[in-house]
All heavy atoms as TSV, in Angstrom:
chain	resi	resn	atom	element	x	y	z
A	1	MET	N	N	120.758	98.926	94.157
A	1	MET	CA	C	120.055	97.868	93.466
A	1	MET	C	C	118.738	97.588	94.209
A	1	MET	O	O	118.704	97.473	95.426
A	1	MET	CB	C	120.917	96.601	93.445
A	1	MET	CG	C	120.278	95.490	92.686
A	1	MET	SD	S	121.502	94.192	92.413
A	1	MET	CE	C	120.563	92.787	92.950
A	2	VAL	N	N	117.672	97.467	93.471
A	2	VAL	CA	C	116.350	97.225	94.037
A	2	VAL	C	C	116.156	95.743	94.245
A	2	VAL	O	O	116.398	94.947	93.337
A	2	VAL	CB	C	115.254	97.802	93.107
A	2	VAL	CG1	C	113.884	97.499	93.635
A	2	VAL	CG2	C	115.449	99.301	92.923
A	3	ASP	N	N	115.737	95.361	95.458
A	3	ASP	CA	C	115.516	93.940	95.764
A	3	ASP	C	C	114.329	93.378	94.996
A	3	ASP	O	O	114.363	92.258	94.546
A	3	ASP	CB	C	115.286	93.749	97.257
A	3	ASP	CG	C	116.582	93.959	98.057
A	3	ASP	OD1	O	117.660	93.759	97.496
A	3	ASP	OD2	O	116.462	94.338	99.227
A	4	ASN	N	N	113.285	94.151	94.888
A	4	ASN	CA	C	112.065	93.640	94.265
A	4	ASN	C	C	111.381	94.738	93.490
A	4	ASN	O	O	111.329	95.862	93.934
A	4	ASN	CB	C	111.117	93.077	95.326
A	4	ASN	CG	C	110.279	91.926	94.827
A	4	ASN	OD1	O	110.279	91.639	93.642
A	4	ASN	ND2	N	109.587	91.268	95.707
A	5	GLN	N	N	110.882	94.392	92.355
A	5	GLN	CA	C	110.079	95.291	91.538
A	5	GLN	C	C	108.655	94.790	91.593
A	5	GLN	O	O	108.400	93.593	91.680
A	5	GLN	CB	C	110.568	95.285	90.083
A	5	GLN	CG	C	111.900	95.916	89.859
A	5	GLN	CD	C	111.808	97.422	89.802
A	5	GLN	OE1	O	110.946	97.980	89.160
A	5	GLN	NE2	N	112.703	98.089	90.521
A	6	TYR	N	N	107.712	95.714	91.535
A	6	TYR	CA	C	106.315	95.367	91.513
A	6	TYR	C	C	105.727	95.838	90.214
A	6	TYR	O	O	105.872	97.010	89.832
A	6	TYR	CB	C	105.586	95.999	92.711
A	6	TYR	CG	C	106.078	95.420	94.010
A	6	TYR	CD1	C	107.172	95.964	94.655
A	6	TYR	CD2	C	105.493	94.292	94.540
A	6	TYR	CE1	C	107.662	95.408	95.835
A	6	TYR	CE2	C	105.969	93.730	95.711
A	6	TYR	CZ	C	107.054	94.295	96.355
A	6	TYR	OH	O	107.531	93.736	97.510
A	7	LEU	N	N	105.100	94.941	89.504
A	7	LEU	CA	C	104.525	95.242	88.198
A	7	LEU	C	C	103.029	95.491	88.372
A	7	LEU	O	O	102.311	94.667	88.909
A	7	LEU	CB	C	104.752	94.065	87.241
A	7	LEU	CG	C	104.289	94.286	85.812
A	7	LEU	CD1	C	105.122	95.388	85.154
A	7	LEU	CD2	C	104.418	92.972	85.032
A	8	VAL	N	N	102.600	96.658	87.912
A	8	VAL	CA	C	101.189	97.013	87.920
A	8	VAL	C	C	100.717	96.901	86.469
A	8	VAL	O	O	101.272	97.532	85.587
A	8	VAL	CB	C	100.956	98.450	88.439
A	8	VAL	CG1	C	99.489	98.777	88.469
A	8	VAL	CG2	C	101.574	98.638	89.821
A	9	THR	N	N	99.722	96.069	86.230
A	9	THR	CA	C	99.147	95.927	84.894
A	9	THR	C	C	97.685	96.303	84.930
A	9	THR	O	O	97.009	96.138	85.934
A	9	THR	CB	C	99.305	94.498	84.341
A	9	THR	OG1	O	98.578	93.589	85.181
A	9	THR	CG2	C	100.761	94.081	84.276
A	10	TRP	N	N	97.189	96.824	83.815
A	10	TRP	CA	C	95.798	97.204	83.748
A	10	TRP	C	C	95.332	97.332	82.306
A	10	TRP	O	O	96.143	97.414	81.387
A	10	TRP	CB	C	95.533	98.502	84.483
A	10	TRP	CG	C	96.063	99.747	83.853
A	10	TRP	CD1	C	95.387	100.618	83.035
A	10	TRP	CD2	C	97.386	100.254	83.899
A	10	TRP	NE1	N	96.195	101.617	82.603
A	10	TRP	CE2	C	97.437	101.442	83.149
A	10	TRP	CE3	C	98.555	99.838	84.552
A	10	TRP	CZ2	C	98.602	102.186	82.998
A	10	TRP	CZ3	C	99.705	100.593	84.398
A	10	TRP	CH2	C	99.726	101.752	83.651
A	11	THR	N	N	94.026	97.332	82.132
A	11	THR	CA	C	93.416	97.586	80.843
A	11	THR	C	C	92.793	98.988	80.907
A	11	THR	O	O	92.043	99.285	81.816
A	11	THR	CB	C	92.320	96.551	80.519
A	11	THR	OG1	O	92.917	95.248	80.557
A	11	THR	CG2	C	91.697	96.792	79.168
A	12	GLY	N	N	93.145	99.821	79.940
A	12	GLY	CA	C	92.626	101.162	79.900
A	12	GLY	C	C	91.206	101.228	79.381
A	12	GLY	O	O	90.644	100.216	78.908
A	13	MET	N	N	90.626	102.403	79.472
A	13	MET	CA	C	89.256	102.588	79.004
A	13	MET	C	C	89.136	102.300	77.501
A	13	MET	O	O	88.066	101.976	77.001
A	13	MET	CB	C	88.775	104.000	79.317
A	13	MET	CG	C	88.577	104.216	80.810
A	13	MET	SD	S	88.087	105.895	81.241
A	13	MET	CE	C	86.488	105.964	80.502
A	14	ASP	N	N	90.248	102.453	76.773
A	14	ASP	CA	C	90.260	102.179	75.340
A	14	ASP	C	C	90.612	100.709	75.017
A	14	ASP	O	O	90.905	100.375	73.888
A	14	ASP	CB	C	91.234	103.110	74.639
A	14	ASP	CG	C	92.676	102.939	75.121
A	14	ASP	OD1	O	92.908	102.158	76.072
A	14	ASP	OD2	O	93.572	103.607	74.559
A	15	GLN	N	N	90.610	99.855	76.062
A	15	GLN	CA	C	90.890	98.420	75.963
A	15	GLN	C	C	92.384	98.132	75.704
A	15	GLN	O	O	92.734	97.001	75.329
A	15	GLN	CB	C	90.032	97.744	74.910
A	15	GLN	CG	C	88.529	97.897	75.144
A	15	GLN	CD	C	88.092	97.414	76.516
A	15	GLN	OE1	O	88.484	96.349	76.954
A	15	GLN	NE2	N	87.308	98.224	77.196
A	16	SER	N	N	93.249	99.110	75.887
A	16	SER	CA	C	94.679	98.897	75.686
A	16	SER	C	C	95.280	98.249	76.943
A	16	SER	O	O	94.840	98.513	78.046
A	16	SER	CB	C	95.395	100.216	75.381
A	16	SER	OG	O	95.264	101.089	76.514
A	17	TYR	N	N	96.296	97.411	76.740
A	17	TYR	CA	C	97.018	96.781	77.845
A	17	TYR	C	C	98.175	97.699	78.237
A	17	TYR	O	O	98.895	98.208	77.377
A	17	TYR	CB	C	97.559	95.423	77.407
A	17	TYR	CG	C	98.456	94.771	78.440
A	17	TYR	CD1	C	97.894	94.060	79.498
A	17	TYR	CD2	C	99.830	94.868	78.370
A	17	TYR	CE1	C	98.698	93.467	80.465
A	17	TYR	CE2	C	100.646	94.281	79.320
A	17	TYR	CZ	C	100.066	93.580	80.370
A	17	TYR	OH	O	100.867	93.007	81.324
A	18	ASN	N	N	98.374	97.897	79.546
A	18	ASN	CA	C	99.413	98.780	80.029
A	18	ASN	C	C	100.124	98.157	81.245
A	18	ASN	O	O	99.538	97.333	81.941
A	18	ASN	CB	C	98.799	100.113	80.501
A	18	ASN	CG	C	98.028	100.801	79.398
A	18	ASN	OD1	O	98.573	101.482	78.574
A	18	ASN	ND2	N	96.716	100.586	79.368
A	19	GLU	N	N	101.366	98.557	81.467
A	19	GLU	CA	C	102.086	98.108	82.647
A	19	GLU	C	C	103.116	99.139	83.070
A	19	GLU	O	O	103.631	99.879	82.260
A	19	GLU	CB	C	102.761	96.751	82.428
A	19	GLU	CG	C	103.729	96.692	81.295
A	19	GLU	CD	C	104.309	95.303	81.081
A	19	GLU	OE1	O	103.543	94.312	81.082
A	19	GLU	OE2	O	105.518	95.221	80.894
A	20	ASP	N	N	103.339	99.199	84.388
A	20	ASP	CA	C	104.349	100.060	84.992
A	20	ASP	C	C	105.061	99.275	86.080
A	20	ASP	O	O	104.441	98.481	86.783
A	20	ASP	CB	C	103.701	101.281	85.666
A	20	ASP	CG	C	103.400	102.416	84.704
A	20	ASP	OD1	O	104.100	102.546	83.707
A	20	ASP	OD2	O	102.438	103.159	84.992
A	21	GLU	N	N	106.346	99.526	86.247
A	21	GLU	CA	C	107.095	98.914	87.340
A	21	GLU	C	C	107.276	99.949	88.448
A	21	GLU	O	O	107.549	101.120	88.185
A	21	GLU	CB	C	108.486	98.445	86.851
A	21	GLU	CG	C	108.438	97.226	86.006
A	21	GLU	CD	C	109.814	96.717	85.634
A	21	GLU	OE1	O	110.811	97.377	85.961
A	21	GLU	OE2	O	109.884	95.629	85.030
A	22	LYS	N	N	107.111	99.496	89.686
A	22	LYS	CA	C	107.273	100.333	90.863
A	22	LYS	C	C	108.286	99.678	91.783
A	22	LYS	O	O	108.434	98.475	91.809
A	22	LYS	CB	C	105.944	100.563	91.578
A	22	LYS	CG	C	104.887	101.227	90.695
A	22	LYS	CD	C	105.309	102.613	90.300
A	22	LYS	CE	C	104.246	103.280	89.433
A	22	LYS	NZ	N	104.698	104.582	88.977
A	23	ASN	N	N	108.972	100.505	92.594
A	23	ASN	CA	C	110.042	100.004	93.458
A	23	ASN	C	C	109.563	99.531	94.825
A	23	ASN	O	O	110.332	98.895	95.552
A	23	ASN	CB	C	111.113	101.079	93.663
A	23	ASN	CG	C	111.858	101.355	92.373
A	23	ASN	OD1	O	112.097	100.454	91.578
A	23	ASN	ND2	N	112.210	102.604	92.158
A	24	SER	N	N	108.313	99.814	95.175
A	24	SER	CA	C	107.795	99.338	96.471
A	24	SER	C	C	106.349	98.921	96.305
A	24	SER	O	O	105.643	99.394	95.410
A	24	SER	CB	C	107.897	100.445	97.535
A	24	SER	OG	O	106.944	101.463	97.287
A	25	LEU	N	N	105.906	98.047	97.192
A	25	LEU	CA	C	104.522	97.599	97.164
A	25	LEU	C	C	103.588	98.759	97.452
A	25	LEU	O	O	102.543	98.872	96.818
A	25	LEU	CB	C	104.321	96.463	98.174
A	25	LEU	CG	C	102.938	95.856	98.239
A	25	LEU	CD1	C	102.461	95.357	96.864
A	25	LEU	CD2	C	102.910	94.724	99.258
A	26	GLU	N	N	103.947	99.626	98.382
A	26	GLU	CA	C	103.117	100.761	98.716
A	26	GLU	C	C	102.943	101.681	97.488
A	26	GLU	O	O	101.835	102.121	97.184
A	26	GLU	CB	C	103.696	101.552	99.880
A	26	GLU	CG	C	102.831	102.714	100.316
A	26	GLU	CD	C	101.427	102.296	100.809
A	26	GLU	OE1	O	101.280	101.194	101.335
A	26	GLU	OE2	O	100.506	103.099	100.609
A	27	GLU	N	N	104.005	101.926	96.775
A	27	GLU	CA	C	103.934	102.772	95.570
A	27	GLU	C	C	103.055	102.098	94.515
A	27	GLU	O	O	102.260	102.751	93.840
A	27	GLU	CB	C	105.345	102.991	95.048
A	27	GLU	CG	C	105.437	103.953	93.886
A	27	GLU	CD	C	106.859	104.168	93.398
A	27	GLU	OE1	O	107.804	103.677	94.022
A	27	GLU	OE2	O	107.002	104.817	92.342
A	28	ALA	N	N	103.196	100.780	94.365
A	28	ALA	CA	C	102.368	100.038	93.393
A	28	ALA	C	C	100.901	100.111	93.773
A	28	ALA	O	O	100.051	100.291	92.915
A	28	ALA	CB	C	102.842	98.575	93.344
A	29	ARG	N	N	100.592	99.974	95.061
A	29	ARG	CA	C	99.202	100.030	95.523
A	29	ARG	C	C	98.609	101.427	95.291
A	29	ARG	O	O	97.444	101.545	94.887
A	29	ARG	CB	C	99.102	99.643	96.994
A	29	ARG	CG	C	99.257	98.155	97.209
A	29	ARG	CD	C	99.147	97.766	98.649
A	29	ARG	NE	N	98.982	96.330	98.779
A	29	ARG	CZ	C	99.383	95.642	99.821
A	29	ARG	NH1	N	99.965	96.239	100.841
A	29	ARG	NH2	N	99.209	94.336	99.849
A	30	GLN	N	N	99.370	102.462	95.553
A	30	GLN	CA	C	98.898	103.817	95.332
A	30	GLN	C	C	98.604	104.062	93.843
A	30	GLN	O	O	97.599	104.648	93.459
A	30	GLN	CB	C	99.902	104.839	95.848
A	30	GLN	CG	C	99.991	104.901	97.339
A	30	GLN	CD	C	101.123	105.795	97.829
A	30	GLN	OE1	O	101.929	106.297	97.052
A	30	GLN	NE2	N	101.174	105.986	99.138
A	31	HIS	N	N	99.497	103.548	92.997
A	31	HIS	CA	C	99.331	103.692	91.552
A	31	HIS	C	C	98.073	102.945	91.087
A	31	HIS	O	O	97.268	103.466	90.317
A	31	HIS	CB	C	100.573	103.152	90.848
A	31	HIS	CG	C	100.599	103.425	89.381
A	31	HIS	ND1	N	100.403	104.649	88.802
A	31	HIS	CD2	C	100.841	102.567	88.344
A	31	HIS	CE1	C	100.500	104.577	87.511
A	31	HIS	NE2	N	100.748	103.333	87.187
A	32	ALA	N	N	97.894	101.717	91.594
A	32	ALA	CA	C	96.720	100.925	91.215
A	32	ALA	C	C	95.431	101.613	91.652
A	32	ALA	O	O	94.448	101.631	90.905
A	32	ALA	CB	C	96.812	99.518	91.829
A	33	GLN	N	N	95.418	102.186	92.845
A	33	GLN	CA	C	94.242	102.891	93.351
A	33	GLN	C	C	93.908	104.086	92.451
A	33	GLN	O	O	92.749	104.313	92.099
A	33	GLN	CB	C	94.443	103.345	94.787
A	33	GLN	CG	C	93.246	104.001	95.400
A	33	GLN	CD	C	92.030	103.098	95.496
A	33	GLN	OE1	O	92.183	101.930	95.851
A	33	GLN	NE2	N	90.857	103.596	95.187
A	34	CYS	N	N	94.925	104.840	92.085
A	34	CYS	CA	C	94.745	105.993	91.192
A	34	CYS	C	C	94.189	105.536	89.831
A	34	CYS	O	O	93.265	106.164	89.286
A	34	CYS	CB	C	96.052	106.734	91.035
A	34	CYS	SG	S	95.942	108.198	90.014
A	35	LEU	N	N	94.744	104.466	89.278
A	35	LEU	CA	C	94.244	103.940	88.020
A	35	LEU	C	C	92.781	103.546	88.129
A	35	LEU	O	O	91.991	103.836	87.227
A	35	LEU	CB	C	95.095	102.729	87.590
A	35	LEU	CG	C	96.530	103.017	87.181
A	35	LEU	CD1	C	97.305	101.719	87.096
A	35	LEU	CD2	C	96.579	103.775	85.866
A	36	SER	N	N	92.425	102.896	89.197
A	36	SER	CA	C	91.067	102.473	89.426
A	36	SER	C	C	90.100	103.670	89.461
A	36	SER	O	O	89.026	103.651	88.852
A	36	SER	CB	C	90.970	101.691	90.737
A	36	SER	OG	O	89.633	101.343	91.014
A	37	GLU	N	N	90.525	104.715	90.110
A	37	GLU	CA	C	89.713	105.933	90.216
A	37	GLU	C	C	89.547	106.620	88.868
A	37	GLU	O	O	88.624	107.403	88.684
A	37	GLU	CB	C	90.320	106.874	91.237
A	37	GLU	CG	C	90.231	106.358	92.659
A	37	GLU	CD	C	91.030	107.166	93.652
A	37	GLU	OE1	O	91.720	108.134	93.252
A	37	GLU	OE2	O	91.022	106.786	94.850
A	38	HIS	N	N	90.445	106.351	87.936
A	38	HIS	CA	C	90.392	106.974	86.629
A	38	HIS	C	C	89.880	106.025	85.529
A	38	HIS	O	O	90.085	106.277	84.347
A	38	HIS	CB	C	91.761	107.544	86.261
A	38	HIS	CG	C	92.091	108.765	87.032
A	38	HIS	ND1	N	92.747	108.699	88.243
A	38	HIS	CD2	C	91.813	110.069	86.836
A	38	HIS	CE1	C	92.888	109.918	88.728
A	38	HIS	NE2	N	92.319	110.781	87.905
A	39	GLY	N	N	89.208	104.949	85.921
A	39	GLY	CA	C	88.508	104.086	84.968
A	39	GLY	C	C	89.243	102.895	84.429
A	39	GLY	O	O	88.750	102.235	83.517
A	40	ALA	N	N	90.422	102.577	84.961
A	40	ALA	CA	C	91.144	101.392	84.486
A	40	ALA	C	C	90.429	100.121	84.970
A	40	ALA	O	O	89.706	100.132	85.959
A	40	ALA	CB	C	92.586	101.412	85.001
A	41	HIS	N	N	90.640	99.034	84.242
A	41	HIS	CA	C	90.014	97.750	84.545
A	41	HIS	C	C	91.074	96.668	84.640
A	41	HIS	O	O	92.196	96.840	84.179
A	41	HIS	CB	C	89.030	97.365	83.434
A	41	HIS	CG	C	87.973	98.357	83.182
A	41	HIS	ND1	N	86.858	98.475	83.971
A	41	HIS	CD2	C	87.873	99.354	82.263
A	41	HIS	CE1	C	86.096	99.457	83.506
A	41	HIS	NE2	N	86.704	100.001	82.481
A	42	CYS	N	N	90.726	95.553	85.231
A	42	CYS	CA	C	91.600	94.352	85.316
A	42	CYS	C	C	92.982	94.721	85.870
A	42	CYS	O	O	94.002	94.299	85.329
A	42	CYS	CB	C	91.734	93.695	83.948
A	42	CYS	SG	S	90.163	93.192	83.221
A	43	ILE	N	N	92.995	95.433	86.962
A	43	ILE	CA	C	94.278	95.889	87.558
A	43	ILE	C	C	94.867	94.779	88.405
A	43	ILE	O	O	94.170	94.173	89.215
A	43	ILE	CB	C	94.028	97.137	88.427
A	43	ILE	CG1	C	93.394	98.255	87.590
A	43	ILE	CG2	C	95.338	97.607	89.071
A	43	ILE	CD1	C	92.855	99.395	88.417
A	44	THR	N	N	96.151	94.505	88.208
A	44	THR	CA	C	96.841	93.531	89.012
A	44	THR	C	C	98.187	94.114	89.478
A	44	THR	O	O	98.758	94.965	88.818
A	44	THR	CB	C	97.138	92.213	88.262
A	44	THR	OG1	O	97.990	92.481	87.176
A	44	THR	CG2	C	95.864	91.550	87.792
A	45	ILE	N	N	98.653	93.654	90.643
A	45	ILE	CA	C	99.965	93.954	91.139
A	45	ILE	C	C	100.671	92.640	91.377
A	45	ILE	O	O	100.120	91.766	92.065
A	45	ILE	CB	C	99.908	94.738	92.468
A	45	ILE	CG1	C	99.169	96.065	92.297
A	45	ILE	CG2	C	101.329	94.985	93.011
A	45	ILE	CD1	C	98.901	96.792	93.610
A	46	SER	N	N	101.870	92.479	90.851
A	46	SER	CA	C	102.645	91.257	91.070
A	46	SER	C	C	104.105	91.579	91.273
A	46	SER	O	O	104.581	92.651	90.876
A	46	SER	CB	C	102.460	90.277	89.893
A	46	SER	OG	O	102.899	90.886	88.682
A	47	ASP	N	N	104.817	90.666	91.911
A	47	ASP	CA	C	106.243	90.863	92.143
A	47	ASP	C	C	107.062	89.965	91.208
A	47	ASP	O	O	106.504	89.249	90.366
A	47	ASP	CB	C	106.617	90.639	93.619
A	47	ASP	CG	C	106.389	89.212	94.103
A	47	ASP	OD1	O	106.260	88.292	93.271
A	47	ASP	OD2	O	106.332	89.022	95.331
A	48	ASN	N	N	108.380	90.033	91.363
A	48	ASN	CA	C	109.289	89.260	90.505
A	48	ASN	C	C	109.063	87.755	90.587
A	48	ASN	O	O	109.379	87.034	89.637
A	48	ASN	CB	C	110.740	89.540	90.879
A	48	ASN	CG	C	111.128	90.956	90.620
A	48	ASN	OD1	O	110.431	91.712	89.947
A	48	ASN	ND2	N	112.278	91.368	91.165
A	49	ASP	N	N	108.524	87.287	91.704
A	49	ASP	CA	C	108.296	85.859	91.895
A	49	ASP	C	C	106.918	85.410	91.426
A	49	ASP	O	O	106.564	84.242	91.553
A	49	ASP	CB	C	108.462	85.494	93.369
A	49	ASP	CG	C	109.861	85.738	93.874
A	49	ASP	OD1	O	110.819	85.547	93.079
A	49	ASP	OD2	O	110.026	86.154	95.026
A	50	GLY	N	N	106.111	86.352	90.904
A	50	GLY	CA	C	104.788	86.001	90.404
A	50	GLY	C	C	103.698	86.065	91.462
A	50	GLY	O	O	102.542	85.722	91.171
A	51	ASN	N	N	104.000	86.507	92.665
A	51	ASN	CA	C	102.986	86.670	93.706
A	51	ASN	C	C	102.121	87.897	93.390
A	51	ASN	O	O	102.642	88.925	92.980
A	51	ASN	CB	C	103.644	86.874	95.076
A	51	ASN	CG	C	104.507	85.701	95.457
A	51	ASN	OD1	O	104.064	84.563	95.411
A	51	ASN	ND2	N	105.752	85.975	95.823
A	52	GLU	N	N	100.802	87.765	93.573
A	52	GLU	CA	C	99.897	88.875	93.327
A	52	GLU	C	C	99.442	89.486	94.643
A	52	GLU	O	O	99.333	88.804	95.646
A	52	GLU	CB	C	98.711	88.412	92.487
A	52	GLU	CG	C	99.098	88.080	91.074
A	52	GLU	CD	C	97.912	87.930	90.125
A	52	GLU	OE1	O	96.775	88.193	90.535
A	52	GLU	OE2	O	98.140	87.576	88.971
A	53	TYR	N	N	99.192	90.785	94.601
A	53	TYR	CA	C	98.825	91.545	95.790
A	53	TYR	C	C	97.550	92.345	95.555
A	53	TYR	O	O	97.290	92.814	94.459
A	53	TYR	CB	C	99.955	92.528	96.152
A	53	TYR	CG	C	101.243	91.836	96.472
A	53	TYR	CD1	C	102.175	91.551	95.436
A	53	TYR	CD2	C	101.555	91.424	97.737
A	53	TYR	CE1	C	103.355	90.912	95.721
A	53	TYR	CE2	C	102.739	90.779	98.044
A	53	TYR	CZ	C	103.634	90.529	97.002
A	53	TYR	OH	O	104.802	89.873	97.293
A	54	ASP	N	N	96.767	92.509	96.626
A	54	ASP	CA	C	95.586	93.368	96.594
A	54	ASP	C	C	96.019	94.815	96.735
A	54	ASP	O	O	97.083	95.118	97.221
A	54	ASP	CB	C	94.637	93.024	97.746
A	54	ASP	CG	C	94.030	91.636	97.604
A	54	ASP	OD1	O	93.859	91.185	96.461
A	54	ASP	OD2	O	93.764	91.030	98.653
A	55	PHE	N	N	95.130	95.720	96.301
A	55	PHE	CA	C	95.439	97.145	96.496
A	55	PHE	C	C	94.301	97.848	97.197
A	55	PHE	O	O	93.315	97.340	97.555
A	55	PHE	CB	C	95.759	97.848	95.190
A	55	PHE	CG	C	94.629	97.922	94.204
A	55	PHE	CD1	C	93.771	99.019	94.164
A	55	PHE	CD2	C	94.401	96.903	93.298
A	55	PHE	CE1	C	92.738	99.085	93.229
A	55	PHE	CE2	C	93.381	96.960	92.363
A	55	PHE	CZ	C	92.551	98.051	92.344
């Protein structure tokens, strides 16, 4: 059982809303960085408690 999930949300180049769940903060940060490099906008990382994290 995973203690915490991290939700990565972003807006794509086509203005679509997207989200992915990751099992670790490091994995979420890597995913967010990759999305940023590929043109995603409004990227956020948050946990189950609503805390937001930088990437």
